[in-house]
SEZARO-112505 format. One record per residue: residue in one letter; y, x, z of N, C-alpha, C, O in turn. Coordinates in steps of 0.05 Angstrom, whole numbers, plus 5000, padded with zeros to 4 digits. Example, Ala and Ser with C-alpha at 12.3 -4.5 7.8 and 13.67 -1.06 7.14 Angstrom:
BEGIN
a488652645156491052465156493452645156493452855169
s495552575142497952735143500152585157502352685161
This chain:
BEGIN
m497850164999499749994998502250174999504150114984
a502350415015504650545018504950704985507150734974
r503050784974503850824946504550684927505750794908
m504050434927505450194914508050234922509650294904
g509050194949511550194952513150424938515150364925
n512350684941512850904932513550844901515650904891
f511350724887511650634856514050484850515450544831
r514750274869516350044863519150164872521150044863
r519550374888522250514887522750654858524850634845
w520550784851520550944831521750794798522850894778
m520750544805521550344780524750324785526050414766
l526050214806528150254808529950434796532150354788
m528950714793529950944790530551014761532451124751
v528050884749528050914723527350694707525650544715
p528950634679527950394665525050374662523550574661
m524150124662522050024661519850074635520550034612
l517450144642515550214619514150024609512749904625
s514349954584512949744577513149754545515349764534
g510749764529510949784503508749704486506649684497
l508949664464507149684449507649744420509349584412
l507049884406507149994378505749814363503349814367
g507149604339505349444325504749574306506349664291
l501249634303500849754280498349634268497049474282
m497449684244495649534237494149664210495649764193
f492149664208491049704181489949474163490449474139
l488549294176488149004168489248784184489048814208
g490148614177491248364188488748264205486448244196
c489748194232487748144246488847944267491048014275
e487747684281489047534293488247604319485947654323
d490347634342489547714365488647494384490147304393
p485647544391484447304410485447184437484846984449
g487247414441489647294471491647244468493047264448
s492347154494495146994497497247254497498547294518
y497547404477499247704480501647704462502847894451
g502347404459505147374447504247254417501947224410
q506147224404506347054376504747224356505347464353
v503247134345501947294322502447204291501446994282
e504247384278505347284258504047424235502647624240
p504347334208503347524181503747804187505547894200
l501947924176501648274179501948314152501048164134
t503748604151503948694123502248964117503149184125
y500448954105498149184099499649394107501849404096
g499049594123499849914129501549944139502650164133
h502849794158505249814175506449654197507149434188
v506649674214508149554242511349514241512849694235
v512149314246514949304251516249324280515649134294
v517549494290518049504319520649274329522649264314
h520549144349521848974355524649054371524249184392
s526749004364529249094376529548894402529548644400
s529949024425530948874446533549004458533849244455
a535148874472537348954489536248974517537249124534
v534548844521532848874552531049074554529449104535
e531049244574528249394577525549194584525849034602
p523649204576521049034585520249194613520249444617
p519649014628518849064660516549214660514449104650
m516349414666513949594670512149544683510149684679
d511849324702509349234716508748994707507948854726
n508848874683508448654673507748594645508948414633
p506248704636506148804607506248444592506748404568
r505948274607506147944593507947864601507847624607
d510448024607512947854608513247714580511947754560
a515347534582515947354561517947544542518547434521
i519047804547520447924527518348044507519148154487
w515548024513513748114494513947824469514147844444
n513847694478513747414458515447444434514847334413
g517747614437518847644412517947884391519147934369
a515848014400514748274383512048144370510547984378
m512248274348509448174331506748374346506548614352
t505248184348502748234352500848354321500148224301
t500448574325498648654302496148904305496449084322
a494548884292492249084297491549294275492549294252
i490249424283489249644273486049684273484949594294
f484449784256481849744260480550074264480650234245
a479750144285479050434288475850434278474250244275
s475650684275472450764265469950694286470150764309
d468350584278465750544293464550754303463050734323
s464950994292463351294300465151474297466551484277
a465451704321466751904319466752074295465352054275
f468452234300468852464271468252334247466352404232
a469752144242469951934218469652154192468052114174
d470952344193471252544163468252574154467852564130
s466452614168464152694162461452454164459252534157
l461852254170460252054176460751734161462951684152
p458951574160459251364146460951154170460051124192
v463151054163464851024176465250664167465350604143
i465350494186466750194184468450134203467750134226
d470350084197473350014213473049784226474049594215
s471749754249471349494255471949444288471549224299
l472949644301474549684329476949604333478749774335
p477449374336480349274337481849464364480849554385
i484549494355486649564372488949354372489849274351
y489749284393492149064388494049184400493849284422
i496949174379499149324390501649204384502149114362
k503749184408506149074403507849374405506849574415
a510649364393512849534402515549484403516749374385
i516849564425519549474431521149754427520349974432
k523349674418525349904420528249824431529549644420
t529149974455531649864460533950164456533250364444
s536250144468538350314458536750634471537350844459
e535150654493534450934501531250974497530351204496
y529350734493526850774493525650664470526850514455
l523050734464520950644451518850534471518350694489
y517750344472515450204485513150174470513650064449
i510650224474508450164461506450044479506450124502
r504849854471503249674487500849684472500949594449
v498249784480496149754467493749604482493449634506
r492349474470490149344480487749404464487549364440
w485649524479482749594465481149504482481949404503
g477849504473475949464478474149304493472249374507
e475548994484473948774492471148724486469548574496
n470948874470467548844457466149014476466549254477
a464148874494462449024513460549224504459649414519
v459849184478457849424465459249634462457949844465
i462049674458463649924454464350084481464450334483
n464849844504466449954528463849914548463349704559
k462450124550460550104574460450054600458849934613
r462550174606463550184638464549894647465949734635
s463649874667465149624679467249714700467449944709
y468749494709471249564722470149684749471249904753
s468449614768467749754788467150044785466450184804
v467350134759465950444760468650594747468950834748
w470650414735472750634721474350824739475151044732
p474750694769476250824782474951094797476351284805
n472451084798471751384809472051584786472051554761
p472551834806473452054787471652154766469252204771
m472852174745471052234720470252534722469152634703
v470852684745469952994753469952954783472052864792
h468153004799468252974825465753214835463853294821
f466453284860464153434875462953244896464153094912
v459853304892457953104908456753244927455553454921
s456553164955454653274979451953204974451052974972
v450653394972447553294962445853374985443353374981
d446653435003445153455029446053435058448253545064
n444753325075446153265098445453395121445453295143
s444653665116444053845135446053935160445653995184
g448753925143450354005161451454265150453354385162
d450354365127451454695113452954575092451854555070
t454654515095456154325072456854575049457154515026
s456954815057458055075042455455135019455855244997
r453355035027451055025009450954834992450154894970
y451654594997450354314986452454164974452153924968
w454954294970456854134947456954254917457454484913
s456354084899455854104870458053934855458853714864
r458854014837460453844811458453704801456153764799
r459553484794457653234784456453354757454453254748
a457653574744456753644718458353884711460653894719
t457054084697458354284685457954304655456554134643
q459154504644459154464611458054784613459254964624
d455254814599454455064597454755154563454555004544
i455155394563456155574545454055834541453555984560
f452855884514451756094501453356304494455156284476
t452856544508453956804497451756984485450157034504
d451257054471448757204455446557094470445956864465
t445457184485442457064491442856944523440956844534
l445456964535445656894561446956594564449056534552
l445756464578447056194587448456194610447356194632
i450956194609452956174629453555864636454155694619
d453355824666454555544677457455614681458255784698
t458655514667461655584675462755404694461655224706
v465655474694466755314720468955104705470754994719
i468555044674469254824663467654604676465154614679
v469554394683468754204694468453924680469553934658
w467253704685466553544668468253344665468653224686
h469553264645472453134638472152854626473852764610
d469852704633468952464616470652224631470652174655
q472352064607474151894625474751664603474051704580
d476051434609477451294589479751444581480851584598
r480651434553482851584546483751424516482251304501
f486251464515487951344495489551534481490151724496
a490651564454492351784442493651634423492451454411
v496151694421497751624396498851864391499852004408
i498651944367499352174346501252124327501151954310
w503352304332506352224313505952484291504852694296
n506852434268507452564250509952704257511752554264
t510452924256513453084257514653174242516653304249
g513653124214515153194188514553494185516253594171
d512553664193512253894182509653984175508954204167
n508453784180505053794177504053774147501653734145
g505553794123504853854100503453484090504153284102
s502253474075500753214068498953074085498452834084
e497953294105496153174127497852964150496652804165
g500052994150501852834168500552804197500052984212
a500152604200498652524226496152394226496252164233
d494052474220491552394214489352454228488452684227
c488152294243486652344266483952424253482452564266
r483152344229480552394221480552654205478352714196
t482352794200483153084185483253264214482153474217
m484453154230485453314253483653394279484153564296
c481153204275479153174302477053244284476353084267
h475553584286473953644271471153624282470553534304
m469553724264466953674283465753994299466654214296
p463753924311463154164334463154404319464454584329
a461954454298462354704287464654824273464755054265
d466654614269469254714258471054694280471654484292
t472054954286473755004305475755154294475355284273
s478755154310480655334307480055564319478155574335
l482055834313481756084322481756034349480756234359
t482455854369482255834394479555694402479455664427
g477855634393475055474391476155164398474755024412
d477955094390479454784394478254664370477954794349
r477254344375476654154349478954004346478653834328
m480654014353483053794355485654014342487254134356
y485454034315487854254307488254124281486653984269
t491254194272491854044248491554304223491554544228
t491154194195490754384175492654364152492254454130
g495054234162497654244144499254424153501654394148
g498454614168500454834174502354734189503854914195
g503054524200505054424225504354304246502254404254
h505154124260504454004287504253744289505253624270
a503253614306503053314315504553284341503953444358
d506353104347506353054382504652824387504252644371
v503652854408501552714418502152564447502652704466
w502152284452501752134479498552144487496852004476
h498052314505495352234516494152154543493152314558
w494451884548493951684570490851774577488951804561
q490851804606487251944612487451724643489251704659
a484851594642485251384659484751504691485351364710
a483451774695483151854721484952104725485852144748
t485652284704487452514710490752424703492352564715
t491552264689494452164685495451894694497951874698
d493751684697494151414701495251414733497351314741
p493551534747493651514780497651574784498951424799
v498751764771501451754774503251694753505451814750
f502151474738503651304719504551544697506951624696
l502851634681504751824659502151834639499951744647
a502451944614500451974595501952284591504252334595
e500152424583500352734576501952754557501352644536
d504452904559506152984524504453194513504653414525
e502953194494502453434485503053494460504553314451
y502553694441502553724416499753874403498154004418
w499353824374496653914360497754094340499454004325
g497154344338497954534319495654654307493454554312
p495954864289493455024270492055134293489655114291
e493155244316491655364335489755174358488355264376
g490254954352488754754374491054594386493454574379
r489754494406491954264425492754444446491654644453
a495254324454496654464481498654284485499954134470
v498754314515500454064530503754224532504154464534
d505754034529508354084527509354284554508154294575
a511054394550512554614573512454414601512454164598
f512454514624512154454647512754564668511854794669
a514254504691514954634715512454574736511654754750
q511554334737509054254749507854074736508953864730
p505254144730503254004718503153724723504553634741
i501253524706500753254718498053234738497553054754
f496553484733494253494746492753764752492653904731
d491453884776490154164771487454104775486753874784
v485754304770482454254775482254354808483054564818
n480654114822480654204846478054374850475954264855
f478054624848475354754845476055054852477755164837
d474955194874475155414880472955584870470655554878
s473555784850471955924830470956174845469356324835
v471956194864470556464882468656334902466756474909
l468956054915466655984935465355764919463455654929
f466155694896464855474884464555244906462455164917
l466955154910467154924927469754834920471354954906
p470354544933472854444924475054534939474754574963
l477854594925479654734940481454584962482854694978
s481154264957482054124971480853874981478653804972
m482053724999480953455009482953305020485053425025
n482953075024485352845034485752905060483752905074
e488352975074488852935100487652765113486252825132
d487852505105487452235117484452275119483352305097
p482852285141480152175143478851935128476651935116
n480751725131480251485125480351445095479451245084
q481551705077482151675052480151885037480651935014
r478251985048476852235039474752135018473552315005
r474151875013473051814998473251674976471451574962
k476151654973477251544946477651654922478251894920
p477451494903477151624879478951844867478251984848
f481951884881484052024868484952204892484652104914
l486052444890486952564909490152654899490552804880
h491752544912494752644905495252854918494352894940
l497053054903497953334918499253244944498553374964
d500953064949502652994969500852994996501553045019
d497352904985495552835008493553025013491752995029
a493853205001491753475002492253655021494553735027
i489753725033489853995047487254175044485154065039
p487354405047484854515043482354445046482054315066
f480354485033477754385044476754525066476854765069
d475654275087474754385109471554365108470654145100
s470054565114466954595110465654485139463254455142
t467354445155466454395180466454115180464853995195
y468053985165468053645169465353585163463753705148
t464853345180462253225173462153025150463352815153
w460453095122460952895105456952785106454752875113
n457852585097455052425088453452445065454952435045
n451252475059449752515033450752295012450752045013
l451852494990452752324969455452324970456652334949
d456952314991459952324987461152454972459952654965
s463552424961464852544938467452614943468652474959
i468952844929471552884927472152864902470452944886
p474252774893475452814863475853114854476853294867
g474753134827474753404816477153454807477353664794
y479153324810482653384801484553324825484353134840
i486353524825488653374846490953204824491753304803
v491453034830493852894813496852964826497252934850
n498953064809501053074818504152884812505452864791
d504352744843506752514837509252604824510852454813
n509452884825512252994820511453164795512653384795
a510253144780510353304750513153284737514453074735
t513853554727516453514719516253684687514253804678
g518153674678517653824650517353634620516953394621
s517453734602516653564578513453444578512653234568
i512053614589509153474593509653154607508052974607
a512153144616511652864634513552624620514152434634
d514452654595516052604581515352254581517152084583
v512552204579511751904573510551814596508751914609
n512051594600511251414625508951244617508651184594
a507251154636504750994625503950804645503850904668
y503350574644502350364659500150214652500450114630
s497450164667495650084651494349804667495349754689
s492849674660491449454673488749414659488449474636
f486949304672483849314663482949024671483248904692
s481748924646481048564645477848624657476148744645
r477548504680474448504690473048294668470648324664
t474248114658472847914640471247994616468947934611
d473448174598472548234576472248514568471848614546
k472748674598472848954595474349074576473349234560
s477149024575479049094559481349274571482549164589
w482149504566484549634572487249534559487249484535
m489449504573491649454566493749624575494849544596
v494949874564496250094565499350084553499850084529
v501550074573503950114562505150384562505450494583
m505850504539507150804545510050754538510750554524
r511550914547514650924544515051174541513551344551
r517851254522518851524522521651514511522351334497
r523251694518526251624509526051704481524351864473
l528051594465527751634436528751914434527652014414
t530152054443531052314441531152484470533152494484
t529352594475528552734499529853094502529953214524
g530553164481531853414482530553634489531653824500
n527853614482525753794487525153834458524853654442
g525054094453523954204425521354114418520854084394
d519254064437516354014433515953714430513753604431
d518453554426517653274424519153214397521253324390
f517753004383518452874362521052704367520852514383
d523852754355526152594355525952324345526452274321
l525152154362524651834348527651784344528151624326
g529551874355532251794353533551884328535851864322
s531451994312532552134287532451884267534151814251
i530151774270529551564254530951324250531251164269
q532051294223534351154221533550834215531450774203
p535250624224534450384220532950284193534150324172
g530150134191529150114170527550384165526750364142
d526950544172525850744165522750734178522350594198
s520550904167518350944185516851134191517051294172
v515551214206514151434216510951394214509851174217
m509451664207506851604204505851694235506751864250
v503551494238502451474263499151464259498051344241
t497751624281494851514283494251424310496051424327
m491951344314491151314344488551324347487351244327
a487051404371484551414377484251334407485951354425
f481651234411481151164445478051304444476551334424
m477651364470475351474479474751304509476251294528
n472051184504470351054523468351264543466051324539
n469951344562468451444583467251734567464851764563
a469251914558468152074538470352334544472552344556
t468752554529470652844537471952824506474352864503
s470552784486471752864456470052634439471252594417
i468352514441467052284429468952034427469151874445
h470352004402472851804404472351654375470751714358
h474251434375475051244354477651234344479751174356
g477151314316480151394305480651234287479051164270
s483651144288484450994265485651134241486751344246
r485551054218486551184195489751184195490650964203
p491551364189494151344189495551064179494850894162
f497651074196499250794185502250844193503051054203
y503650624187506650684189507550454208506850224208
i509750624231510850484246514450444231515850634223
v515350174230517750114214519850074238519449884254
f521850224241523950134260525749964257526349984233
p527249774266527649524260530649634244531449864244
q531749434232534149464217537049424234539149454223
């Protein structure tokens, strides 16, 4: 309850986040009550202009009725550039532009076949440490839920890279310097054997970069942000920051968690906030299969990495996410695409991708255009 109070105070300090980019590839009616559905134009979405900032904590506020609901269909399989693809998974979108901000609201996943995690599961940390023994010798019995194995020549190394599966959503913007590729998820998301010089499978091939808003259910959502990133020829990178949005909760020397919650009543919660964290105490009595979040999230993240605010809700009825993202039209940061430079009536190429409880397996749309209001 105290954290929600902090959130309310935060909302009074910054204009509220709520938005939705109208986008589509094929016209499709929105089956839910998410605003008036109007005829769609193939290949683009028109942003609604508003003099009022949409309320961040109410994505179904009446202000959204003026914005057109559009739909784009994402691929039914990942790495669509090399696999047979049917664009059958809809993303429903609205977009609102004010004098200072662009708001994007997206909804996806109502088909239970493609979203296999129930509401009761999603808040659990996608990466966490598990106590696997109750003998009292906790220094010996804490282990990560999963690790990533890497082969180097003939040696199998159990790395300190922690499991990063979680629900995620990405909006990928063409910044205008990436040649004919622009912002195309299906050419920038490569097969496992096809990597950049740094080993990253997410990279541009047109010589330039793409601006990316990356919402993550376990590591950015708890602090109401999406990670501001960019993808370039050498792979994916986060924007500049003074304080990151999250850190790995792992002591690579002791192979134990770095931190735990200061409040004993909160030590089994799915998220660990930096303001609540104290050093891990191996003498504390933990029960078998207790867990500690594998990440420490930071309510005070600063820098260009924290330019994109985000707010989410999850429907227990149809297992769908609704996420609202908001960013200033012009941030003044050199690693951000300047949305304020888009003239009335002009458009920008965008592509979108979502991941259901996954690290890299994702469903991506084809490129489409977002048209700014006249």
